[in-house]
C-alpha positions in Angstrom: -19.3 43.9 -6.6 -18.8 47.5 -5.5 -20.8 50.4 -6.9 -19.0 52.6 -9.3 -18.8 56.2 -8.1 -15.6 57.4 -9.8 -15.0 56.2 -13.4 -11.7 56.7 -15.2 -12.0 56.5 -19.0 -8.9 55.2 -20.6 -9.5 56.6 -24.0 -10.0 59.8 -26.0 -12.3 61.5 -28.5 -15.7 60.4 -29.5 -15.9 57.2 -27.4 -14.7 59.0 -24.3 -17.4 61.6 -24.7 -20.0 58.8 -25.3 -19.0 57.2 -22.0 -19.0 60.5 -20.1 -22.6 61.3 -21.2 -24.0 58.0 -19.9 -21.9 57.9 -16.8 -23.1 61.4 -15.9 -26.7 60.3 -16.4 -26.1 57.5 -13.9 -24.6 59.9 -11.3 -21.0 58.6 -11.8 -18.1 61.0 -11.5 -15.9 60.9 -14.7 -12.1 61.1 -14.9 -10.6 61.8 -18.4 -7.0 61.2 -19.6 -5.3 63.2 -22.3 -2.0 63.3 -24.2 -0.2 66.5 -25.0 -1.9 66.5 -28.4 -5.3 66.3 -26.7 -4.9 68.9 -23.9 -7.8 71.0 -25.3 -9.9 68.2 -26.6 -13.7 68.0 -26.0 -13.5 64.9 -23.8 -11.2 66.8 -21.5 -13.6 69.7 -21.2 -16.6 67.4 -20.7 -15.2 65.2 -17.9 -15.5 66.1 -14.2 -11.7 66.0 -14.0 -8.8 65.3 -16.4 -5.2 64.1 -15.9 -2.3 64.4 -18.4 -0.7 61.3 -19.8 2.4 62.7 -21.5 3.6 62.8 -25.1 1.3 62.5 -28.1 2.4 59.1 -29.5 -0.1 56.5 -28.3 2.7 54.2 -27.1 3.8 56.9 -24.7 0.3 57.9 -23.6 -3.0 55.9 -24.2 -1.1 52.6 -24.6 1.0 53.1 -21.5 -0.8 50.8 -19.0 1.5 51.8 -16.1 0.7 55.5 -16.5 -3.0 54.8 -16.8 -3.0 52.7 -13.6 -1.0 55.2 -11.7 -3.4 57.9 -12.5 -6.4 55.7 -11.6 -4.9 55.2 -8.1 -4.0 58.9 -7.7 -7.5 59.9 -8.9 -9.2 57.4 -6.5 -11.1 55.7 -9.3 -13.4 52.8 -8.6 -13.4 51.5 -12.2 -11.8 51.9 -15.6 -13.7 51.9 -18.8 -11.3 51.2 -21.8 -13.7 52.2 -24.6 -12.5 50.6 -27.8 -9.0 50.4 -29.3 -5.9 51.2 -27.2 -6.0 49.0 -24.1 -9.5 47.7 -24.4 -8.6 44.2 -25.5 -5.3 43.9 -23.6 -5.7 41.0 -21.2 -2.6 41.9 -19.2 -4.1 45.4 -18.6 -7.4 43.9 -17.5 -5.5 41.7 -15.0 -3.5 44.7 -13.7 -6.8 46.6 -13.2 -8.3 43.7 -11.3 -5.1 43.2 -9.2 -5.2 46.9 -8.2 -8.7 46.3 -6.7 -10.4 48.3 -9.4 -13.4 47.3 -11.6 -12.6 46.7 -15.3 -15.7 47.6 -17.3 -15.3 44.7 -19.7 -14.9 41.0 -19.7 -12.6 39.1 -17.3 -8.9 38.9 -18.4 -9.3 35.2 -19.1 -12.1 35.8 -21.6 -10.1 38.6 -23.3 -7.1 36.3 -23.6 -9.2 33.5 -24.9 -10.9 35.5 -27.6 -8.4 38.3 -28.1 -5.9 35.9 -29.5 -7.5 35.3 -32.8 -5.7 32.0 -33.3 -6.8 30.7 -29.9 -10.4 31.9 -30.5 -10.5 29.9 -33.8 -9.4 26.8 -31.9 -12.2 27.4 -29.3 -14.8 27.9 -32.1 -13.7 24.8 -33.9 -14.1 22.8 -30.7 -17.6 24.2 -30.3 -18.5 23.2 -33.8 -18.7 26.7 -35.3 -17.7 26.8 -39.0 -14.2 28.2 -39.8 -12.5 29.4 -42.9 -9.4 27.4 -44.1 -6.4 29.0 -42.5 -3.4 28.7 -40.2 -3.4 29.8 -36.6 -0.5 27.8 -35.1 2.2 28.7 -32.7 5.1 28.3 -35.2 5.6 31.8 -36.4 8.8 31.4 -38.4 8.8 32.9 -41.8 9.4 29.6 -43.5 6.4 28.0 -41.8 4.1 30.9 -42.6 5.1 30.9 -46.2 4.6 27.1 -46.5 1.1 27.4 -44.9 0.2 30.3 -47.2 1.0 28.2 -50.2 -1.1 25.4 -48.8 -4.1 27.7 -48.1 -3.9 29.2 -51.5 -4.4 32.7 -53.0 -6.1 35.1 -52.2 -5.4 35.0 -48.5 -5.4 37.4 -45.6 -2.5 38.0 -43.1 -4.0 39.2 -39.8 -2.5 40.3 -36.5 -3.3 37.6 -34.0 -4.3 40.2 -31.5 -6.1 43.6 -31.8 -8.6 44.6 -34.5 -10.0 47.7 -36.2 -8.4 46.8 -39.6 -4.9 47.4 -38.2 -2.3 44.7 -38.9 -4.1 43.2 -41.9 -3.0 42.6 -45.5 -4.5 40.8 -48.5 -2.1 38.8 -50.6 -2.8 38.0 -54.2 0.4 36.3 -55.3 3.2 34.4 -53.6 5.8 37.1 -54.5 4.2 39.7 -52.3 3.8 37.4 -49.2 7.0 38.2 -47.4 6.7 42.0 -47.8 3.1 41.9 -46.6 4.0 39.7 -43.7 6.7 42.1 -42.6 4.3 45.1 -42.8 1.6 43.3 -40.8 4.1 42.4 -38.1 5.3 46.0 -37.8 1.8 47.3 -37.6 0.8 44.7 -35.0 3.8 45.5 -32.8 3.1 49.2 -33.1 -0.7 49.0 -32.4 -0.9 46.0 -30.1 2.5 45.2 -28.8 2.4 41.6 -30.3 3.5 40.6 -33.9 2.0 37.1 -34.0 -0.1 36.6 -37.1 -2.6 34.1 -38.5 -3.4 33.3 -42.1 -6.9 33.0 -43.5 -8.4 32.1 -46.9 -10.0 35.3 -48.4 -13.6 34.9 -49.6 -14.3 37.0 -52.7 -17.9 37.9 -52.3 -18.8 37.4 -48.6 -20.7 39.8 -46.4 -19.5 40.9 -43.0 -22.2 40.3 -40.4 -21.8 40.6 -36.7 -23.9 39.8 -33.6 -24.1 42.1 -30.6 -24.2 40.1 -27.3 -24.2 40.7 -23.6 -23.5 38.4 -20.7 -23.8 39.0 -16.9 -22.1 37.7 -13.8 -25.1 35.4 -13.2 -24.5 33.1 -16.2 -27.1 34.7 -18.5 -26.6 35.9 -22.0 -28.6 37.6 -24.8 -28.0 38.9 -28.3 -29.4 42.2 -29.5 -29.8 41.6 -33.2 -27.1 41.8 -35.9 -25.3 44.4 -38.0 -24.0 44.4 -41.6 -20.5 46.0 -41.9 -19.6 44.9 -45.4 -18.8 48.4 -46.8 -15.1 48.7 -46.0 -11.9 50.2 -47.2 -8.5 48.8 -46.1 -10.4 46.3 -44.1 -11.9 49.1 -42.0 -15.6 49.6 -41.8 -17.1 52.7 -43.4 -20.9 52.2 -43.2 -22.7 49.9 -40.8 -26.4 49.1 -40.5 -28.8 47.2 -38.3 -30.4 44.8 -38.7 -28.3 43.2 -41.4 -30.5 43.2 -44.5 -31.6 40.1 -46.5 -30.9 37.4 -43.9 -33.4 34.7 -43.2 -34.9 34.4 -39.7 -33.3 31.0 -39.3 -29.8 32.3 -40.1 -30.2 35.2 -37.7 -31.3 32.9 -34.9 -28.5 30.4 -35.6 -25.8 33.1 -35.5 -27.3 34.8 -32.4 -27.7 31.5 -30.4 -24.2 30.3 -31.4 -22.7 33.6 -30.3 -24.2 33.6 -26.9 -23.5 29.9 -26.4 -19.8 30.4 -27.3 -19.5 33.5 -25.0 -21.0 31.7 -22.0 -18.7 28.8 -22.5 -15.6 30.9 -21.8 -17.2 32.8 -18.8 -17.8 36.0 -20.8 -19.2 39.1 -19.0 -20.2 42.4 -20.5 -20.5 43.6 -24.1 -19.0 41.5 -27.0 -19.4 41.1 -30.7 -19.1 37.9 -32.8 -18.0 38.6 -36.3 -18.9 36.3 -39.2 -18.5 36.1 -43.0 -21.8 35.1 -44.5 -22.3 33.5 -47.9 -25.9 32.6 -48.6 -27.1 30.6 -45.6 -23.6 29.7 -44.5 -21.7 31.6 -41.9 -18.0 31.4 -40.9 -16.5 32.7 -37.6 -13.9 35.4 -38.1 -13.2 36.8 -34.6 -14.7 38.1 -31.4 -14.3 41.7 -30.3 -14.3 41.7 -26.5 -15.4 45.3 -26.1 -18.0 47.8 -27.3 -17.9 48.3 -31.0 -17.6 51.6 -32.9 -20.9 50.8 -34.6 -22.9 50.2 -31.4 -25.2 53.2 -32.0 -27.1 51.4 -34.8 -28.0 48.7 -32.3 -29.0 51.3 -29.7 -31.3 52.9 -32.3 -33.2 49.7 -33.2 -33.4 48.4 -29.6 -33.9 51.6 -27.8 -31.2 50.6 -25.3 -28.2 52.4 -23.9 -25.4 49.8 -24.3 -22.9 51.8 -22.3 -25.4 51.9 -19.4 -25.7 48.1 -19.8 -21.9 47.8 -19.5 -21.8 49.9 -16.3 -24.7 48.1 -14.7 -23.4 44.7 -15.4 -19.9 45.7 -14.2 -21.5 46.5 -10.9 -23.0 43.0 -10.6 -26.5 43.8 -11.9 -28.3 41.1 -14.0 -29.1 41.7 -17.7 -31.7 44.5 -18.1 -33.7 42.4 -20.5 -34.3 38.7 -21.3 -34.0 37.5 -24.9 -37.8 37.4 -25.2 -38.0 41.1 -24.2 -35.6 42.4 -26.8 -37.5 43.8 -29.8 -36.2 45.6 -32.9 -37.8 48.7 -34.4 -37.0 50.1 -37.8 -33.6 50.3 -39.4 -30.5 52.3 -38.6 -27.4 53.1 -40.6 -24.1 54.7 -39.5 -21.4 56.5 -41.6 -17.9 56.9 -40.3 -16.7 60.4 -41.1 -12.9 60.1 -41.7 -10.2 62.7 -42.2 -8.8 61.2 -45.4 -8.2 61.9 -49.0 -10.4 59.5 -51.0 -8.9 60.3 -54.4 -5.4 59.7 -53.1 -6.2 56.1 -52.1 -7.9 56.9 -48.8 -4.7 58.4 -47.3 -5.3 59.8 -43.8 -5.4 63.6 -43.6 -4.5 66.0 -40.8 -5.0 69.7 -40.4 -7.3 72.4 -39.0 -11.1 72.5 -38.7 -11.9 76.1 -39.3 -15.5 75.6 -40.1 -17.8 72.9 -38.7 -21.6 72.8 -38.9 -23.3 69.5 -38.1 -26.5 68.5 -39.9 -29.8 68.2 -38.1 -32.1 65.3 -38.0 -29.5 62.6 -37.3 -27.5 61.4 -34.3 -23.9 62.8 -34.2 -21.3 61.0 -32.1 -18.1 63.1 -32.3 -15.1 64.2 -30.4 -14.1 67.2 -32.5 -15.4 70.8 -32.8 -14.7 73.9 -34.8 -11.2 75.2 -34.2 -9.7 71.8 -33.5 -6.5 70.5 -35.2 -6.5 66.9 -36.4 -3.1 65.3 -35.7 -1.4 62.3 -37.4 -1.1 60.4 -34.1 -4.5 58.7 -33.8 -7.2 57.1 -35.8 -8.6 59.5 -38.5 -12.2 59.0 -37.6 -13.8 62.4 -36.8 -17.4 61.4 -36.1 -20.2 59.0 -36.7 -23.5 60.1 -38.2 -26.4 57.8 -37.5 -29.8 57.8 -39.1 -32.8 55.8 -37.8 -36.0 55.3 -39.9 -39.0 53.1 -40.2 -37.2 51.0 -42.9 -33.9 50.7 -44.7 -34.8 53.1 -47.5 -35.8 55.9 -45.2 -32.7 55.5 -43.0 -30.3 55.6 -46.0 -32.1 58.6 -47.5 -32.0 60.5 -44.2 -28.3 59.8 -43.8 -27.5 60.9 -47.4 -29.4 64.1 -46.9 -27.5 64.8 -43.6 -24.2 64.2 -45.3 -25.1 66.6 -48.1 -25.6 69.4 -45.6 -22.5 68.8 -43.4 -20.1 71.8 -43.5 -16.5 70.9 -42.6 -13.5 72.8 -43.9 -10.7 73.1 -44.8 -9.8 69.6 -43.5 -10.0 66.9 -46.2 -12.7 64.3 -45.4 -14.8 61.5 -46.9 -18.4 62.9 -46.5 -19.0 63.1 -50.3 -18.1 59.5 -50.7 -20.4 58.5 -47.8 -23.3 60.3 -49.4 -22.6 58.5 -52.7 -22.6 55.2 -51.0 -25.9 55.9 -49.3 -27.4 56.4 -52.8 -25.6 53.7 -54.7 -27.9 51.3 -56.4 -25.8 48.3 -55.5 -25.8 49.3 -51.8 -29.6 50.0 -51.8 -30.2 46.6 -53.5 -27.8 44.8 -51.0 -25.5 43.6 -53.8 -22.4 44.8 -52.0 -19.9 42.6 -50.1 -16.6 42.9 -48.4 -14.7 43.2 -51.7 -17.2 45.5 -53.3 -15.0 48.4 -54.6 -15.7 51.8 -53.0 -15.5 54.7 -55.4 -12.0 56.1 -55.1 -12.3 59.1 -57.4 -13.0 62.6 -56.3 -16.5 63.9 -56.4 -16.9 66.2 -59.4 -16.3 69.8 -58.5 -19.3 72.0 -58.4 -19.4 74.9 -60.8 -19.2 77.3 -57.9 -15.6 76.2 -57.4 -14.5 77.9 -60.6 -16.1 81.1 -59.5 -14.4 81.0 -56.2 -11.0 80.3 -57.8 -11.4 83.2 -60.2 -12.5 85.7 -57.5 -9.5 84.6 -55.3 -7.0 84.9 -58.1 -8.4 88.3 -59.2 -8.4 89.6 -55.6 -5.1 91.5 -55.8 -5.1 95.4 -56.2 -5.3 96.5 -59.8 -2.1 97.4 -61.5 -1.6 101.1 -62.6 -1.0 99.8 -66.1 -4.5 98.8 -67.4 -2.9 96.3 -69.9 -1.5 94.3 -66.9 -4.8 93.9 -65.1 -7.0 90.8 -65.1 -10.1 93.1 -64.6 -11.5 95.1 -67.4 -11.5 98.8 -67.1 -13.8 101.7 -67.8 -13.5 105.3 -66.7 -14.6 105.6 -63.0 -15.4 101.9 -62.5 -14.0 98.4 -62.6 -16.6 95.9 -63.6 -15.0 93.0 -65.4 -12.6 90.2 -64.5 -11.1 88.0 -67.2 -8.4 85.4 -66.6 -7.2 82.0 -67.6 -7.1 79.5 -64.7 -6.7 75.9 -63.9 -8.6 74.0 -61.2 -8.0 70.3 -60.4 -6.1 69.8 -63.6 -8.7 71.3 -65.9 -8.2 74.7 -67.6 -10.8 77.4 -68.4 -10.8 81.1 -69.4 -13.4 82.9 -67.4 -14.9 86.4 -68.0 -16.9 87.7 -65.1 -19.0 90.9 -64.7 -18.6 92.6 -61.3 -20.6 95.5 -59.8 -20.8 97.3 -56.5 -24.1 98.3 -54.9 -23.3 100.4 -51.9 -21.2 98.3 -49.5 -22.0 95.1 -51.4 -19.9 93.6 -54.2 -21.6 91.2 -56.6 -20.5 88.9 -59.4 -22.7 87.7 -62.3 -22.7 84.0 -62.6 -25.0 82.0 -65.0 -27.4 84.9 -65.2 -27.6 85.7 -61.5 -25.9 88.4 -59.4 -24.3 86.8 -56.3 -23.0 88.9 -53.4 -19.5 87.9 -52.4 -16.6 89.0 -50.2 -13.0 87.9 -49.8 -11.2 87.4 -46.4 -7.7 86.4 -45.7 -8.4 82.7 -46.0 -11.6 82.2 -47.9 -14.1 83.2 -50.6 -17.6 83.9 -49.2 -20.5 83.6 -51.7 -24.2 84.0 -51.3 -25.5 81.1 -53.4 -28.6 78.9 -53.2 -30.1 81.2 -50.6 -27.2 81.0 -48.1 -23.7 82.3 -47.5 -21.1 79.6 -48.4 -17.5 79.7 -47.2 -14.9 78.2 -49.5 -11.6 78.1 -47.6 -8.3 78.6 -49.5 -5.1 77.2 -48.0 -1.8 77.6 -49.8 -3.3 78.0 -53.3 -5.6 75.0 -52.7 -9.4 75.3 -52.6 -11.1 73.2 -49.9 -14.6 72.0 -50.6 -16.7 68.8 -50.9 -14.2 67.1 -48.6 -11.4 67.7 -51.1 -8.3 69.9 -51.4 -8.0 71.1 -55.0 -5.0 72.9 -56.5 -5.8 76.0 -58.6 -3.8 78.8 -60.3 -3.3 80.9 -63.4 -2.4 79.2 -66.6 -1.5 80.2 -70.1 -4.4 80.3 -72.5 -2.2 78.6 -75.0 -2.3 75.4 -72.9 -5.2 73.2 -72.0 -3.8 72.4 -68.6 -0.6 73.0 -66.7 2.1 70.5 -66.7 3.5 69.5 -63.4 7.1 68.6 -63.1 7.7 64.9 -62.2 8.4 64.3 -58.5 11.7 62.5 -59.3 11.7 60.8 -55.9 9.4 60.3 -53.0 7.2 63.0 -51.4 5.4 62.5 -48.1 1.6 62.4 -49.0 0.6 63.2 -45.4 2.1 64.1 -42.0 3.6 60.8 -40.8 6.4 59.0 -39.0 9.2 57.4 -41.0 9.2 53.7 -40.0 11.8 52.3 -42.5 14.2 53.6 -45.1 14.7 50.9 -47.7 17.2 52.7 -50.1 20.4 54.6 -49.8 22.2 57.2 -52.0 23.7 55.8 -55.1 21.4 52.8 -55.2 19.7 51.9 -58.5 15.9 51.5 -58.1 13.2 50.1 -60.3 9.6 51.1 -60.9 7.5 49.8 -58.1 10.4 49.2 -55.7 9.6 50.2 -52.0 11.5 53.3 -50.9 10.1 54.4 -47.6 7.6 53.0 -45.1 5.5 55.7 -43.3 3.1 55.4 -40.4 0.2 57.7 -40.0 -2.8 57.3 -37.7 -1.8 53.8 -36.8 -1.6 52.6 -40.4 1.5 51.9 -42.6 2.0 53.4 -46.1 4.7 52.3 -48.4 6.1 54.8 -51.0 7.4 53.2 -54.2 9.5 54.4 -57.1 7.5 55.5 -60.1 10.4 55.3 -62.5 13.8 53.7 -63.2 16.4 55.9 -61.5 19.3 56.2 -59.1 18.9 57.5 -55.5 20.6 60.9 -55.4 19.9 61.7 -51.7 17.8 60.6 -48.8 16.3 63.5 -46.8 14.8 61.7 -43.8 15.7 59.2 -41.1 13.8 56.3 -39.5 12.0 57.3 -36.4 11.6 61.0 -37.3 8.3 62.8 -38.2 7.8 64.3 -41.6 5.4 66.9 -42.9 3.0 66.5 -45.8 4.8 67.5 -49.1 8.3 67.0 -47.7 10.8 65.4 -50.1 12.0 62.2 -48.6 14.1 60.7 -51.5 15.6 62.4 -54.5 16.4 60.7 -57.8 18.9 61.3 -60.5 19.1 59.7 -63.9 22.9 59.5 -63.7 24.5 56.1 -63.1 26.3 55.6 -59.8 
């Protein structure tokens, strides 16, 4: 093994920055890669040098193994760290790295191939005596065979991409009629994300917990496990909150899972960091898959062990033995991590994109992020913005600390899920460990604070007064203007507000619930002094952005309780996305619930369906082209063809 002096990081964002920090502490020169969309990203600025990869789509940049290897040679790299996602579990890429004489900071290609193929991994686990869920992971991938196996396994079941991970290429099926549509969607997602559309089928457990074991193996045939993690809080099969150690497990169950994980890894010649994932029901555990890379949630393990897992990876890759033996690994306290996503929770967790005009991170918790104030979040990559990690003496303290941190996060105007994360950290079911993989995450918007109404009213009343006093929202007196009265709607609710205003020197104040609050208006926000601090409430295209939400507001007639929105009569793009499939054509009769367009955003597919019986009047998009949020994709007419 050669020492690593020049490390190329074949990834982006938060994990690239995480690797750069540890590599620099070890005296290793870091080389970053970036797509056109990431030219000004934080990881590019933080690395010792950076090389362009090309166009923004992942398949043309971060997933292009040939480009990555060419840059590695040109940059005189000794090693490549793949991070997670992208090429991290691509056995062919690992082989190419090794063939080029470079060190791959990860397991050997043979181990990636053995465990990266979920079907093959299940066969290996079955041979080793590890319990498996009922399912199908055979080579026959014909539609007829898969449908027959699905009927044999029974409902509900899960269709999963045979390679890859991260919740991509995965669909739950609750009735036979939906199987073929879900199968086609999984295959498309798997091809797009992993370059392989093979799938496996698995019985879906209704109330299981997702528990995983962090393990490490070295080149000397030794292996250890560094505790376990609970990752049961999920949406769309993607983890939202993770914690370590997993609560409520017996010592015997922890030991059984840990020892089985290390034994299985050593049996396939595993080297480096890996994670065995299990479904746990009572004292029984069932193998799901192995992730042959560092996990997104590795910080919670770092917190309770006091170890730098990236440093372990780099040291083991250079031939060093494991830093600690199993007996030397001790766990201290409890850690919990929340994944901050750019997504619209109330719209079904749709990924969001847009600008970050304001960003203030909370204090007292660890922040692993790849974004900063002034960045633009594009639809090309995963919507995760950051990870917030709290460590405390016990589980209650850790969750309370994380909830408090999420409350004080300031991020606007980008839509995000921080309010949901704070609610989860305080949810009685979560705190009592009654949650499981199917436990429903709250999908409704957080109630708007009263301050939102004040901001909306001040914004709508900001225009210069009309010469005609009867056409002004503000009240009038000789020589002064001290009243604002107007009917408005916010988030579908209507109110009539009357506000007193006054000017004290250069300061303008508004009376709100008996208190005078200083305020000012800028071109894109309302600024209010409330609760002892200035608060900025951004306004973008008549939408107020606060509490992670984007809320429409406007004037309404006082004769109506709320405005009536015209029906869409077609399909509107709910986010910036790429059109994957057009499923209708002009003149076609469609029925309620019928698929119209399949979109892809941030590596996930979203199917738009008809919400009424109608006839397609026009199609305004083409497969393969990008569309903007709010763009009309399909128009309906009630006329018969």
